[in-house]
Each structure stands twice: as structure tokens, then as C-alpha cells.
N, C-alpha and C positions, 0 to 999 in steps of 0.2 A: 658443810660448815660455812662456805662462802655465802650461800643463800639465806642462812639464818641471821646474819648480821644486818643486812638491809631490811629484812622483815621485822626484826626487833626494833630497829631504828624507826621504821614507819609506824609500827604499833605504839611505840613510845610517844611519837608526835601526836597521834590520834588521841591517846589517853590524856596528854597535857592539854590538848585543845578542848576535849570534853570537860575536863575539870575546870579550866579557866572560863569556859562558857557558862558553867552552871553557877558561878558566883552571883550573889544577889546584886542587882544593879541599884543605884541610888534613885532618888525621886527625880524623875525627869519631866515633871509636870510643868507646863507653861502657864497654868492658871494664875499663879502669883504675879507673873510678868504681865499678863493680860489685865489683871485687876489694877496694877499700880502704874501702868503707862498712861498718864493723862488723867483727866477728870471725866466723870460721867454726868451728863445733863439729863435730868428727869424729863421724859417725853410723855409718859402716861402713868396713871395710878388707878387701878381698879380694885374694888373690894367685892368679893363674891361670898355669899352666904349659902351654906349647905346644911341639910339635915341628912346625916349619913353621907351617901354619895349623890343625893338628889340636890340639884342646884335650885335654890329658892329665889335669889335675886342677885343682880350684878349692878354695881354703880360705879361711875367714873368720878373720882375725887380730884380736887384741885384744878378743875377745868377752867375756872375763872381767875386763877392766880396770876398776878402780874409780876411776881418775883421769879427769877430763874433759880432753879434748884440744882445744886451740884453735889455729887457724892465723890469724894477723892480718897483713894487708898494709897498709903505711903509704904515704902519698902521697909520701914522700921516697925511695921505692923500697927501703926496708928492710922486713924481715918478721921475725916471731917465731912460734915454735911452742912452746906449753906442753905439757909431759908427752908428748913424742913417744915412740912405741913403749912407752907405759905406764911410762916412767921419770919420776920426779919431777925434771924439768929444764925450763929455759927456754932455747931456742936461738934464735939470731938470725943474720941475714945480709942480703944484698942480692938483689933480684929485678929482672928485666927481661923485658919481653914481646918476642917476635920480631916482625918487621915485619908478618907476616900476622895477628898476634894469636891464633894457634891454639896456641902453645906459650909457656912461660916457663921461664927458668932461674933458679936460685938457688944461691948459694955457702954456704948454711946448712949447718953441720955439727952432728950430734947423736950422742948415745949410742944404740947399738943392739947387738943380739947377732948374731953370725954363725951360719951353719948348725950349727956345732959347739957353739954356746952360749957362745963366747968374747965378752967385752965389747969392742966397737969404739967408741972415743971420737971418731972422726972420720968417721962415716957421713954422706954427702951424699945425702939421699933425693930432692931435687928439682932435680938438675942439668939434667935434660932432661924437662920435664913437659908433657904434652898436656892442654889444656883440652877435656874431652869435652863438658860442658854447664856453662853459667854463667847463672844467672838471678837474680832478685831474692832468692829464698829458698833456693836450693840450688846446689851446685857439685860437679861430679865431675871428678877429676883422675886421669890415668894416668901412672905413671912406670915405669922399668925399660926393657925392650926394646921401645920404642914406635916404632922407626924404621919407615917405611912399606914398605921393601923388605927382604926377607929370603929366605934359601934355604929350600927345602922340607924340608931336614934340620936346620936350625938350631934349637937349643933356646932358647926365650924364656921370660922370666918377667915378667909385667906386674902391677904393684900398682895397684889401683883404690881411690881414696879418695873417699868420699861425705861431703860436708859440708852442714850446715844453718846458715844465717846467724843470728847472734845480733844483737839490737838494738844499734845504734850508740849509744855513750855520748858525748854532746857536752857 
């Protein structure tokens, strides 16, 4: 009888430990913090054209732009982009991360030019954006035709934005 009480006590502790360890943990992602700590300065913008998975062309955009472009995410899920597409403008909108934290969407609308050079005042560049890399000092985003499944004959255009973090001002 004496040996059963310590054994029951130990088994009870093990059972409690297993049950408490199996509870679902909250979202511990640091991606929102990495996005919102400081502003991101555009370093490079490339557009790549594909047919299926075959790369047809790659171009660097905004390489002669004299305006500094900043993308800033705020903790209230709003964002601003200064001088998007090398136009003197400040655009703003809302952003949300997908459940898997690999994509974000934004309803931000900006001025941009179409293929024919016509000004479009309602271009939404970040409606479906893939986070390629995100670190303390750099971030790479892809927009455009970034869906994972496509046919071997579909034409796709992917915009790749490279950003460098600027110091947060508190």
C-alpha cells in the first residue's frame, strides 16, 4: 500500500504534464514585429516574365529614380509607401498577413503607368504579396503572378522588390 501512493502521485504528475503540454499554443510569429519595426527603403525592383516556368526576360525597374522610396508597416495594420513607382506621392492602405505568414495583402492604391504609358491612379501593387525573405535588415517581396500552380503555357509576370530596413525612430 505504501508503494502505491508515491506511484499514483508520480503518474498523476506525468498525466497533468502531458495534458498541459498538449494545449494549443498561441501565434508566436515574429513576422509582424519584423515588418513594423522601422521603415523599409527600396533597394531594387526587378520584373521577370515567364511562360510556364521558362524565364523569358528580366528587367530592373526604377534604376534611374532620384526619389527615395519607403514602405512602412504600422502596428495598427495600416501601411504607407512614399514615392511608389518613382512618382512624388504618399499612398496608404491596410495590410493583413495570411494565416501561414507567407503572404500579405494590402488594399493600398497608388499612381503608376500602364504598358502604354497611360497614368493609372488606382494601381494596387500589393494585393497578393509573397514574403520571400524577411530578416532584421532586409526584406524581399514578390507580387504579380505568384500563385503556386500555373499551366506550362501561361504567361506570368513577377515583380521582385528588395528592401533594406531603415532605423526605427521612436
